[in-house]
C-alpha positions as CSV (number, residue, x, y, z in Angstrom):
1,M,12.9,-4.8,-7.9
2,S,15.1,-7.2,-9.5
3,A,14.0,-6.2,-13.1
4,P,13.4,-2.9,-14.8
5,V,10.3,-1.9,-15.2
6,P,9.2,-1.3,-18.9
7,A,7.4,2.1,-19.4
8,P,4.5,2.4,-20.9
9,V,3.4,2.4,-24.8
10,P,0.4,3.8,-26.0
11,G,-2.2,1.0,-26.3
12,R,-4.9,0.2,-28.4
13,V,-8.7,1.3,-28.0
14,G,-9.8,-2.2,-28.8
15,G,-12.8,-3.0,-27.3
16,R,-12.8,-0.3,-24.7
17,V,-14.9,2.5,-24.2
18,S,-14.0,5.6,-25.8
19,R,-12.6,8.9,-23.9
20,R,-15.6,11.0,-25.0
21,A,-18.3,7.7,-24.6
22,A,-17.2,7.6,-21.3
23,L,-17.3,11.1,-19.9
24,G,-20.8,10.8,-21.7
25,L,-21.6,7.7,-19.7
26,L,-20.4,9.4,-16.4
27,G,-22.4,12.5,-17.3
28,A,-25.5,10.6,-17.5
29,A,-24.3,8.4,-14.0
30,V,-24.2,11.4,-12.4
31,L,-27.8,12.5,-14.1
32,G,-29.1,9.3,-12.9
33,A,-27.9,9.6,-9.8
34,C,-29.6,13.8,-9.0
35,G,-32.6,13.4,-11.8
36,T,-33.8,11.5,-14.9
37,P,-31.8,9.3,-16.6
38,A,-30.5,9.8,-20.3
39,P,-32.5,8.1,-22.8
40,G,-31.4,4.8,-23.9
41,T,-29.1,4.7,-20.7
42,P,-29.6,2.4,-17.8
43,A,-30.2,3.6,-14.4
44,S,-28.0,1.3,-13.1
45,G,-25.2,1.1,-15.7
46,G,-23.1,-1.6,-17.3
47,P,-19.3,-2.8,-17.2
48,A,-17.6,-1.6,-20.3
49,P,-16.6,-4.1,-23.1
50,A,-13.4,-6.0,-22.2
51,G,-10.7,-4.3,-23.8
52,P,-7.0,-5.8,-24.3
53,D,-5.3,-8.6,-22.3
54,P,-3.4,-6.1,-19.3
55,A,-0.3,-8.8,-19.6
56,E,-0.1,-7.0,-23.3
57,A,2.8,-4.9,-24.5
58,G,1.5,-1.4,-23.9
59,A,-2.1,-1.8,-21.9
60,R,-3.3,1.0,-19.7
61,V,-3.7,0.1,-16.3
62,V,-5.0,2.5,-13.8
63,T,-4.2,1.9,-9.5
64,L,-6.5,3.8,-7.6
65,V,-4.8,2.6,-4.2
66,P,-1.3,3.4,-3.1
67,A,-0.7,-0.5,-2.8
68,L,-1.7,-1.5,-6.3
69,L,0.5,1.0,-7.4
70,D,3.4,-1.1,-6.0
71,A,1.9,-4.4,-6.5
72,A,2.0,-3.3,-10.5
73,L,5.5,-2.6,-10.1
74,A,5.8,-5.5,-8.7
75,V,5.1,-7.6,-11.9
76,G,6.6,-5.1,-14.8
77,V,3.3,-3.2,-15.4
78,R,4.3,0.8,-15.4
79,P,0.5,2.4,-14.5
80,V,-0.6,5.2,-17.1
81,L,-2.2,6.7,-13.6
82,A,-2.0,5.9,-9.9
83,A,-3.5,7.6,-7.2
84,V,-1.0,8.2,-3.9
85,V,-1.1,9.4,-0.9
86,G,-0.8,13.5,-0.7
87,S,0.7,14.0,-4.4
88,T,4.0,12.5,-4.1
89,L,5.5,9.4,-4.2
90,P,6.2,7.6,-1.0
91,P,9.9,7.0,-0.1
92,H,10.1,3.0,-1.3
93,L,8.7,4.3,-4.7
94,T,11.3,6.9,-5.3
95,G,13.2,5.4,-8.0
96,L,10.7,2.9,-9.2
97,A,7.7,5.0,-10.1
98,D,9.0,8.5,-11.4
99,G,7.3,9.8,-14.1
100,V,4.0,7.8,-13.3
101,P,0.7,10.3,-13.7
102,L,-0.3,10.6,-9.7
103,T,-3.6,11.5,-8.5
104,N,-4.4,12.1,-4.5
105,A,-6.2,9.1,-3.1
106,G,-7.5,11.5,-0.4
107,V,-9.8,13.3,-2.2
108,G,-11.6,10.4,-3.6
109,V,-11.9,9.2,-7.0
110,D,-11.5,11.4,-10.0
111,L,-13.8,9.8,-12.4
112,E,-13.1,12.4,-15.2
113,R,-9.0,12.0,-14.8
114,V,-9.4,8.7,-14.7
115,A,-11.6,8.0,-18.1
116,R,-9.0,10.9,-19.8
117,E,-6.3,8.2,-19.6
118,R,-8.1,5.4,-21.5
119,P,-7.1,2.5,-19.3
120,D,-7.7,-1.0,-20.2
121,L,-7.8,-2.0,-17.0
122,I,-8.5,0.1,-13.6
123,L,-7.3,-1.3,-10.0
124,T,-9.5,-0.7,-7.2
125,Q,-10.2,-2.2,-3.7
126,T,-13.4,-4.0,-2.7
127,G,-15.4,-1.1,-0.6
128,P,-18.7,0.9,-0.2
129,D,-17.0,4.1,-1.8
130,N,-14.7,2.7,-4.5
131,H,-17.4,3.4,-7.4
132,A,-16.5,0.3,-9.3
133,D,-20.0,0.6,-11.2
134,L,-19.0,4.1,-12.2
135,L,-15.6,2.9,-12.9
136,R,-16.8,-0.1,-15.0
137,R,-18.4,2.3,-17.3
138,I,-14.8,3.3,-18.5
139,A,-13.1,0.4,-18.7
140,P,-12.7,-3.1,-17.2
141,T,-12.2,-3.0,-13.3
142,A,-11.0,-5.5,-10.4
143,E,-11.8,-5.0,-7.2
144,I,-9.1,-6.4,-4.8
145,A,-10.0,-7.7,-1.3
146,V,-7.6,-6.5,1.5
147,P,-6.9,-10.2,3.4
148,Q,-6.5,-10.2,6.8
149,P,-4.6,-10.0,9.2
150,A,-2.1,-7.8,7.2
151,A,1.0,-10.5,7.8
152,R,-1.5,-12.0,4.0
153,W,-0.4,-9.0,1.8
154,R,1.6,-11.2,-0.4
155,E,-2.1,-12.7,-1.2
156,Y,-2.9,-9.4,-1.7
157,V,-0.6,-8.7,-4.6
158,A,-1.4,-11.7,-6.2
159,A,-5.0,-11.3,-6.5
160,A,-3.7,-7.7,-8.0
161,A,-1.0,-9.9,-10.5
162,A,-3.8,-12.0,-11.1
163,A,-5.8,-9.4,-12.6
164,M,-3.5,-7.9,-14.8
165,D,-2.8,-11.5,-16.0
166,R,0.8,-11.3,-14.5
167,A,0.5,-13.9,-11.6
168,P,3.7,-15.8,-12.8
169,A,6.3,-12.1,-12.8
170,T,5.3,-12.4,-8.7
171,A,8.4,-15.5,-8.5
172,A,10.8,-12.5,-9.5
173,A,9.4,-10.3,-7.0
174,E,9.4,-13.0,-4.2
175,Q,13.3,-13.6,-4.8
176,E,14.3,-10.0,-4.7
177,L,12.7,-10.0,-1.7
178,A,14.5,-13.3,-0.5
179,R,17.8,-11.0,-0.7
180,H,16.3,-8.8,1.4
181,V,15.2,-10.8,4.1
182,A,18.8,-12.5,4.4
183,G,20.4,-9.3,4.6
184,A,18.3,-8.2,7.3
185,R,18.6,-12.0,9.2
186,T,21.8,-11.2,9.3
187,V,21.5,-8.5,11.4
188,L,18.1,-9.0,13.3
189,A,18.4,-12.3,14.4
190,S,21.9,-12.0,16.0
191,R,20.0,-8.8,18.1
192,P,19.5,-9.2,21.4
193,G,16.3,-9.2,23.1
194,T,13.0,-8.3,21.4
195,V,11.6,-5.6,19.1
196,S,8.4,-3.0,18.8
197,V,6.8,-1.8,16.0
198,L,4.6,1.8,17.5
199,Q,2.8,4.7,16.3
200,V,2.2,7.3,19.1
201,D,-0.1,9.8,18.9
202,S,-2.6,11.9,20.9
203,D,-5.1,9.0,20.9
204,G,-2.8,7.0,22.1
205,V,-0.5,3.7,21.2
206,R,-0.5,1.9,18.6
207,V,1.3,-1.6,18.4
208,Y,1.7,-3.3,15.1
209,G,2.2,-7.0,16.4
210,P,3.7,-10.4,14.5
211,D,0.7,-10.6,11.9
212,S,0.9,-6.4,10.9
213,F,2.8,-6.2,7.9
214,A,5.9,-4.8,9.1
215,G,6.0,-7.1,11.9
216,S,5.4,-10.3,10.1
217,L,8.7,-8.9,7.8
218,L,10.8,-8.4,11.0
219,C,9.7,-12.0,12.2
220,E,10.6,-13.4,9.1
221,A,13.8,-12.2,9.3
222,G,14.5,-13.4,13.0
223,A,13.7,-10.8,15.0
224,T,11.4,-11.4,18.5
225,T,8.8,-8.9,19.0
226,A,8.0,-7.8,22.3
227,P,5.0,-9.8,24.5
228,T,1.3,-9.3,24.2
229,P,0.7,-7.4,27.3
230,P,-2.4,-8.7,29.7
231,G,-5.6,-7.2,29.1
232,V,-6.1,-6.5,25.6
233,S,-6.6,-8.6,22.0
234,W,-5.3,-8.1,18.6
235,K,-7.6,-6.6,16.1
236,A,-7.9,-8.1,12.7
237,D,-5.4,-6.4,10.7
238,G,-2.6,-7.4,13.3
239,Y,-2.4,-4.4,15.2
240,L,-3.5,-3.3,19.1
241,G,-4.0,0.1,20.7
242,V,-3.7,1.0,24.6
243,S,-2.9,4.1,26.0
244,R,0.1,6.1,26.5
245,E,0.5,5.6,30.5
246,R,0.9,1.7,29.4
247,L,3.5,2.4,26.9
248,A,6.6,0.8,28.7
249,E,4.7,-2.5,28.8
250,V,4.9,-3.1,24.5
251,A,7.9,-1.1,24.2
252,G,10.3,-3.9,23.1
253,D,14.3,-3.2,23.6
254,T,14.1,-1.5,19.9
255,V,12.0,0.4,18.9
256,F,10.7,1.3,16.1
257,L,8.6,4.6,15.3
258,L,6.6,5.2,12.8
259,V,5.6,8.7,11.7
260,R,4.4,10.0,8.6
261,V,8.2,11.4,7.1
262,A,6.7,11.4,3.6
263,E,3.9,13.8,4.7
264,G,6.2,16.2,6.7
265,E,5.7,14.9,10.3
266,D,8.5,14.4,12.5
267,D,9.1,12.6,16.0
268,A,9.2,16.4,17.9
269,E,6.1,15.4,19.6
270,V,6.7,12.0,20.5
271,A,10.2,13.4,22.0
272,R,8.9,15.7,24.2
273,D,6.5,13.4,26.4
274,P,8.7,11.7,29.8
275,L,6.7,8.2,29.1
276,W,8.4,8.0,25.7
277,R,11.6,9.4,27.0
278,S,12.2,7.2,30.1
279,L,11.9,4.2,27.7
280,P,15.3,2.0,28.2
281,A,14.9,1.9,24.4
282,V,15.4,5.2,24.2
283,R,17.6,6.0,26.9
284,A,20.1,3.4,24.5
285,G,19.5,5.0,21.7
286,R,17.9,1.9,20.4
287,A,14.2,3.7,19.3
288,V,14.3,4.2,15.8
289,T,11.9,6.9,13.9
290,V,10.7,5.3,10.6
291,D,8.2,6.4,7.8
292,R,4.6,5.0,8.7
293,G,3.6,5.2,5.0
294,T,6.4,2.5,4.3
295,W,6.0,0.4,7.1
296,V,2.3,-0.3,6.8
297,H,1.9,-0.5,2.7
298,R,1.3,-4.4,1.9
299,G,3.6,-4.4,-1.1
300,Y,6.8,-6.1,-2.6
301,A,8.9,-2.7,-3.1
302,S,7.6,-1.5,0.3
303,A,8.5,-4.4,2.4
304,A,12.2,-4.5,0.7
305,R,12.3,-1.1,2.5
306,V,10.8,-2.2,5.7
307,L,13.8,-4.8,6.0
308,D,16.2,-2.6,5.1
309,D,15.2,0.0,7.1
310,A,15.8,-2.6,10.1
311,A,19.0,-3.5,9.5
312,R,20.6,-0.2,8.3
313,S,19.5,1.2,11.7
314,L,20.5,-1.5,13.6
315,R,23.9,-2.5,11.9
316,G,26.9,-1.8,14.1
């Protein structure tokens, strides 16, 4: 981002539940779910006492959703623990979050690991399986709602920033993003024809439209997305699904193909499909493979990477 992210400084315990007490509470919560609660422990649990202001230098923040790591870094907060997909950083955060301890979001919340980090604040998303009731036994926990469609991603980051008491810091992140938008516009706005963002797999084709995260950024930079095919409607999050037989209907003059590059996937299976090979964009060399994790991520670092990917692949 535009300003370097400060390294974490060990925080004070303050009114926060200690590591030993937190682990004890977690044990009591598990026992309460499976048997008899420990004496003096409420069966429903309760929040940890308020800890230090998250905006203080040295406040310890844990992020339990990959996009919330992006949000924290954007406002100058370096988490003491961050959940990511798999065990490595997504490409757009390499260099920005190097050294941040990671946990695998795909295997659920590791409550004991969170407690050992002695957080002052825990960030997670709203949802039935986010374990917020147990997390609040460890430290104050903010549940960030995911607005729909994904084009409203700035609201998501703003909510996370407010929870960390860093709302004013989003202005610098927005200013830096504007530089990437301007750079991409010099390429995309002058590019003839339409663009489409597609994910192709055995289940069919997912089309990310102008209200998706990546689609909204491309439009912001002056691109025109391919028209909506007849007989289908957009989902709340800004995408639609069609069968592979309708691939030609949703492919623009330029196609960005989403592949889980960071997780070791490639476009080999799609490239073998005659329907894919017959697309005008593919035949003309205007089909570009990009990392799906980055292009659906919702954050300032990922937004900058989407714009830079698009401009770099189409320049010249």
